[in-house]
C-alpha positions as CSV (number, residue, x, y, z in Angstrom):
1,M,107.3,130.6,115.1
2,R,105.7,130.4,111.7
3,H,107.8,128.6,109.1
4,H,107.0,129.1,105.4
5,R,110.3,127.4,104.4
6,L,111.0,129.8,101.6
7,A,114.5,128.2,101.2
8,A,112.9,124.9,100.4
9,V,109.8,126.0,98.6
10,S,110.9,124.6,95.3
11,A,110.7,121.1,96.7
12,A,107.3,121.8,98.1
13,L,106.0,123.2,94.8
14,L,106.7,119.9,93.1
15,L,104.1,118.5,95.5
16,T,101.5,121.2,95.8
17,G,101.7,123.3,92.7
18,G,101.4,126.3,94.9
19,A,103.0,129.7,94.5
20,A,106.4,130.6,96.1
21,G,106.0,131.7,99.7
22,S,102.5,130.4,100.0
23,A,102.3,127.9,102.9
24,T,98.5,127.9,102.6
25,A,98.8,126.0,99.3
26,A,100.5,123.1,101.1
27,A,97.8,122.8,103.8
28,P,95.5,119.7,103.5
29,A,91.9,120.0,102.6
30,G,90.9,117.8,105.6
31,P,90.7,114.2,106.6
32,A,91.6,111.5,104.1
33,R,89.0,111.4,101.4
34,P,86.4,108.6,101.0
35,A,86.1,106.5,97.9
36,A,85.5,108.4,94.7
37,A,83.5,107.3,91.6
38,S,86.2,107.4,89.0
39,A,90.0,107.6,88.5
40,E,91.6,111.0,88.9
41,V,94.9,111.1,87.0
42,P,97.3,113.8,88.2
43,A,98.6,116.2,85.5
44,G,101.4,114.9,83.4
45,V,100.8,111.3,84.4
46,S,99.9,108.6,81.9
47,A,97.9,105.7,83.5
48,G,96.3,102.4,82.9
49,V,93.9,101.3,85.6
50,A,91.6,98.4,86.3
51,V,89.7,97.5,89.5
52,F,87.8,94.2,89.5
53,D,85.3,93.4,92.2
54,R,85.4,89.6,92.8
55,Q,82.1,89.7,94.7
56,T,80.1,91.1,91.9
57,G,82.3,89.9,89.0
58,A,82.4,93.4,87.5
59,F,84.9,96.1,87.0
60,T,84.4,99.3,89.1
61,E,87.3,101.2,87.3
62,Q,88.6,100.9,83.7
63,L,91.0,103.4,82.2
64,N,93.3,102.5,79.3
65,T,93.1,98.9,80.4
66,S,94.7,97.4,77.3
67,T,97.6,100.0,77.1
68,R,101.0,98.3,77.4
69,F,103.5,99.4,80.0
70,R,106.9,98.1,80.7
71,S,106.2,95.9,83.7
72,A,109.2,96.7,85.9
73,S,109.0,94.3,88.9
74,V,105.3,93.4,88.4
75,V,106.5,90.7,86.0
76,K,108.0,88.8,89.0
77,V,104.6,87.4,89.7
78,L,104.6,85.8,86.2
79,I,108.2,84.6,86.8
80,A,107.1,82.9,90.1
81,L,104.0,81.3,88.6
82,D,106.0,79.9,85.6
83,H,108.5,78.3,88.0
84,L,105.8,76.9,90.2
85,W,103.5,75.8,87.3
86,G,101.7,72.5,88.1
87,L,103.1,72.3,91.7
88,D,100.7,70.4,93.9
89,H,102.7,70.2,97.1
90,A,104.5,72.6,99.4
91,V,107.1,74.8,97.8
92,P,110.6,73.3,98.5
93,D,112.9,75.2,100.8
94,S,115.4,75.6,98.0
95,D,112.8,77.6,96.1
96,R,111.6,79.6,99.1
97,A,115.1,81.0,99.6
98,W,114.8,82.7,96.2
99,L,111.1,83.2,95.7
100,E,110.3,84.8,99.1
101,P,112.7,87.8,98.8
102,M,111.7,88.2,95.1
103,L,108.0,88.4,96.0
104,R,108.2,90.2,99.4
105,A,111.1,92.6,98.8
106,S,111.2,92.6,95.0
107,D,114.7,91.1,94.9
108,D,116.2,91.6,91.4
109,G,118.9,89.1,91.7
110,A,116.4,86.3,92.2
111,A,114.4,87.4,89.2
112,S,117.5,87.6,87.0
113,A,118.5,84.1,88.1
114,Y,115.1,82.6,87.2
115,W,115.0,84.6,84.0
116,S,118.3,83.2,82.9
117,D,117.6,79.6,84.1
118,R,114.1,79.3,82.6
119,G,114.7,80.7,79.1
120,G,114.1,84.4,79.5
121,A,111.4,85.5,77.1
122,A,110.2,81.9,76.9
123,I,108.8,82.5,80.4
124,I,106.5,85.2,79.0
125,T,105.6,83.1,76.0
126,R,104.5,80.2,78.2
127,M,102.5,82.3,80.6
128,V,100.7,84.2,77.8
129,D,99.5,80.9,76.4
130,R,98.6,79.4,79.8
131,L,96.6,82.3,81.0
132,G,95.2,83.7,77.8
133,L,96.9,87.1,78.2
134,R,96.0,89.6,75.5
135,D,98.5,92.4,75.8
136,T,101.5,90.8,77.5
137,A,104.7,90.4,75.4
138,P,108.4,89.7,75.9
139,P,110.9,92.6,76.1
140,P,111.6,94.2,72.7
141,G,114.5,93.3,70.4
142,G,117.8,94.2,71.9
143,Y,116.5,94.1,75.4
144,E,115.7,90.3,75.7
145,G,117.6,90.0,79.0
146,Y,115.7,92.9,80.7
147,W,112.8,91.1,82.3
148,G,111.5,94.5,83.5
149,Y,110.8,95.5,79.9
150,T,108.1,92.9,79.5
151,A,105.0,94.5,78.2
152,L,102.0,94.3,80.6
153,S,98.6,95.9,80.8
154,A,96.1,96.6,83.6
155,R,93.5,94.1,82.2
156,D,96.1,91.3,81.8
157,T,97.3,92.0,85.4
158,V,93.7,91.4,86.6
159,T,93.7,88.1,84.6
160,I,96.9,87.1,86.4
161,Y,95.5,87.7,89.8
162,R,92.2,86.0,89.0
163,Y,94.1,82.9,87.9
164,L,96.1,83.0,91.1
165,L,93.0,83.5,93.3
166,D,90.6,81.2,91.5
167,S,92.5,78.5,89.6
168,A,96.0,78.1,90.8
169,P,96.8,74.9,92.9
170,S,96.3,75.8,96.5
171,P,100.1,75.4,97.4
172,V,100.9,77.9,94.7
173,R,98.1,80.3,95.6
174,D,98.9,80.2,99.3
175,F,102.6,80.6,98.8
176,V,102.5,83.5,96.3
177,L,99.7,85.5,98.0
178,G,101.1,84.8,101.4
179,N,104.4,86.4,100.4
180,L,102.7,89.3,98.7
181,R,100.8,90.0,101.9
182,Q,104.2,90.3,103.6
183,S,105.5,93.0,101.3
184,T,108.4,94.8,103.0
185,R,108.5,98.5,103.1
186,C,112.1,98.5,102.0
187,A,112.9,96.6,98.9
188,T,116.2,95.0,98.5
189,D,117.4,97.8,96.3
190,G,116.7,100.4,99.0
191,F,113.3,101.8,97.7
192,D,110.3,102.4,99.8
193,Q,107.8,100.2,98.0
194,H,104.7,100.9,100.1
195,F,103.3,103.5,97.7
196,G,99.9,103.3,95.8
197,I,97.8,100.5,97.3
198,A,99.8,100.3,100.5
199,G,99.5,104.0,101.2
200,A,95.9,104.3,100.2
201,F,94.3,101.4,102.0
202,E,94.7,99.6,105.3
203,K,95.4,95.9,105.4
204,P,94.4,93.3,104.4
205,W,96.1,93.7,101.0
206,A,98.6,91.8,98.9
207,L,101.1,93.8,96.8
208,K,103.4,93.5,93.9
209,Q,104.9,96.9,93.0
210,G,107.1,98.0,90.1
211,W,109.4,101.0,89.5
212,S,111.8,101.9,86.7
213,G,113.5,105.1,85.6
214,S,116.6,107.1,85.9
215,S,115.0,109.5,88.4
216,Y,114.6,106.6,90.9
217,E,118.3,105.5,91.1
218,K,118.8,106.7,94.6
219,G,117.4,104.5,97.4
220,T,114.9,105.9,99.8
221,C,115.0,103.5,102.8
222,G,117.6,101.1,104.1
223,P,121.0,100.9,102.4
224,P,120.7,101.5,98.6
225,R,121.8,98.5,96.5
226,T,122.0,97.9,92.8
227,A,121.4,94.5,91.4
228,A,122.5,93.6,87.9
229,T,120.0,92.2,85.5
230,A,120.9,89.1,83.5
231,R,121.1,89.6,79.8
232,T,120.2,86.3,78.3
233,R,119.4,86.1,74.6
234,S,116.2,84.0,74.5
235,A,114.1,83.4,71.5
236,G,110.4,84.2,71.6
237,P,107.4,85.7,69.8
238,A,107.4,89.1,68.3
239,A,107.8,91.7,71.2
240,A,105.7,94.8,71.7
241,T,107.1,97.9,70.0
242,D,104.6,100.3,71.5
243,V,106.0,100.3,75.1
244,D,107.5,103.5,76.5
245,L,111.0,102.6,77.9
246,T,111.9,106.2,78.6
247,R,109.6,107.9,81.1
248,P,109.9,106.9,84.8
249,A,107.4,104.1,85.7
250,L,105.7,103.4,89.0
251,H,103.1,100.6,89.3
252,S,101.0,99.3,92.1
253,T,99.1,96.0,91.8
254,G,97.5,93.4,94.0
255,T,94.4,92.6,96.0
256,V,92.5,94.7,98.6
257,G,90.0,93.8,101.3
258,V,88.8,90.8,103.3
259,G,88.8,87.7,101.1
260,D,90.8,89.6,98.4
261,R,87.6,91.2,97.3
262,S,89.1,93.6,94.8
263,I,91.9,93.2,92.4
264,V,93.7,96.5,91.7
265,A,96.1,97.2,88.8
266,V,97.5,100.7,88.4
267,F,100.3,101.4,85.9
268,T,101.7,104.9,85.6
269,L,104.4,106.8,83.6
270,H,105.7,110.2,84.8
271,P,107.5,113.0,83.0
272,V,111.2,112.5,82.5
273,G,113.1,113.9,85.6
274,T,110.2,113.5,88.0
275,P,111.6,113.0,91.5
276,Y,110.6,109.8,93.2
277,G,108.7,111.6,96.0
278,K,106.6,113.4,93.4
279,A,105.8,110.2,91.5
280,Y,105.1,108.4,94.8
281,T,102.6,111.1,95.8
282,D,100.9,111.2,92.4
283,I,100.3,107.5,92.2
284,G,99.0,107.7,95.8
285,R,96.5,110.3,94.9
286,L,95.4,108.3,91.8
287,V,94.9,105.1,93.8
288,R,93.0,107.0,96.6
289,S,90.5,108.3,94.0
290,L,89.5,104.8,92.9
291,N,86.3,103.0,93.7
292,V,87.7,99.8,95.4
293,P,85.0,97.7,97.0
294,G,86.0,96.2,100.3
295,A,88.8,98.7,100.9
296,S,89.4,100.3,104.3
297,R,90.8,103.8,104.1
298,P,93.0,105.1,106.9
299,A,91.9,108.1,108.9
300,G,94.1,111.2,109.1
301,W,95.3,114.2,107.3
302,R,97.7,114.4,104.3
303,F,100.5,116.9,104.1
304,G,103.4,117.5,101.8
305,T,106.9,117.4,103.2
306,W,110.2,119.1,102.2
307,S,113.9,118.3,102.5
308,D,115.8,115.3,101.4
309,H,115.2,111.9,103.1
310,V,113.6,113.0,106.3
311,N,114.2,110.6,109.2
312,V,111.2,108.8,110.6
313,R,111.8,108.2,114.4
314,P,110.3,105.7,116.8
315,G,109.3,108.6,119.1
316,P,109.0,112.5,119.0
317,G,112.8,113.1,119.4
318,T,116.1,112.4,117.8
319,G,117.6,110.2,120.5
320,N,116.8,106.9,118.8
321,A,118.0,105.7,115.5
322,P,115.6,106.3,112.6
323,I,113.2,103.6,111.5
324,T,113.5,104.7,107.9
325,Q,113.7,107.8,105.7
326,L,111.0,109.4,103.7
327,P,111.3,109.7,99.9
328,A,112.3,113.3,99.3
329,G,109.3,115.7,99.2
330,V,106.7,112.9,99.6
331,E,103.1,113.5,100.8
332,V,102.4,111.7,104.1
333,L,99.4,110.7,106.2
334,V,99.4,112.3,109.6
335,G,97.4,110.7,112.4
336,C,98.0,113.2,115.2
337,Q,100.7,115.5,116.6
338,A,102.5,116.0,119.9
339,R,105.1,118.2,121.5
340,G,108.5,116.6,121.7
341,E,112.2,117.5,121.3
342,V,112.9,121.0,119.9
343,V,114.4,120.7,116.4
344,N,116.4,123.5,114.8
345,V,116.9,123.8,111.1
346,P,118.1,127.4,110.7
347,P,116.3,129.7,110.5
348,Y,113.4,127.4,111.7
349,T,112.7,126.0,115.1
350,N,109.8,123.6,116.0
351,E,108.9,121.5,119.0
352,W,105.9,119.7,117.4
353,W,106.1,116.3,115.9
354,A,103.8,114.4,113.5
355,Y,102.8,110.8,114.0
356,L,102.7,108.8,110.8
357,P,100.6,105.7,111.4
358,Q,101.6,104.0,108.2
359,Y,105.2,104.1,109.3
360,D,104.4,103.7,113.0
361,G,106.9,106.6,113.5
362,W,107.4,110.3,113.9
363,I,108.8,113.2,112.0
364,S,109.5,116.7,113.1
365,N,106.8,119.2,112.0
366,I,109.6,121.4,110.8
367,Y,109.7,119.2,107.7
368,V,105.9,119.4,107.1
369,N,104.4,121.9,104.6
370,S,102.2,123.8,107.1
371,P,101.6,127.5,107.8
372,D,102.4,127.1,111.5
373,N,104.5,125.0,113.8
374,K,101.4,123.1,114.9
375,M,99.4,121.8,111.9
376,P,95.9,123.2,111.6
377,D,93.0,120.9,112.3
378,V,95.2,117.9,113.2
379,K,94.3,116.4,116.6
380,D,96.8,116.1,119.5
381,C,98.1,112.6,120.2
């Protein structure tokens, strides 16, 4: 049967901008798009973007590169580099126990411990001086203990990664990048952190993501957890006062391609109240529009989804425990589709399932914004 999902159309409209009752508006334009020539920023989103091609030594994308954003968890790269500064031997096991989850799974408890132990804002002061950062600044007055309120720009983020790749001692470079290459889909606070770069490009990549905002309080994969942020009161230079601390932030930074050819820094702010799935989709569309030399783009078709936290299964049926759950209303890449277990979500019924290669799992087509049970143009598995 056809399923336009009128009961859930409001969630779909957040994604597609279509009219109520119009399933056509949610259908994809075709296979995943190739590289574009310039950044395409979704409506309502504020962005700072920089893409640096290490092979040519030139930027391929620059948009608001000096604009300061609150860093969220991207600052954890600076926290790690400060702690490891000058290290010329293997990272001790005692540090690995804290640094690995901080870099791979964006663990907040580890960041807070280092922030407290190493002087809070003094970490940022030291790293600004060491790396010659131009826009980076400690959290503003009254928020000294909130490491995620550190001011950071796209161009400074490129500078940080260039130092890491080209100048850092090899034990530091190998350790930090090695962990960023092992970024986990589920962060320790329960968020699906494989948005932006991870969703737009195939490996190899190395990631440090960031998210901050009241709209993102509910976890999207794994058991949601809340980690308290230490509130130390550390002295430091004058903090930035031009950083937006209100709108939800979602950032994707790292390296892409063989040999870490491109450095990508994308910082975004979204309207207050934006659901996580909508912000996740918007930063994905922005990153996919970028000219990123060396990037490999996955094949498939992109569709919107509806419903809250759709289960991703290891096969086209509900017999096995879910691998994870999708952020509510997020856009997904579909590799192919196949018949499987019949799923009933009254008044809808559907036996077709979509394979999501980036999750290595399946969701029922009943949760896909498509005019028919079987998605148009998508190949059979």
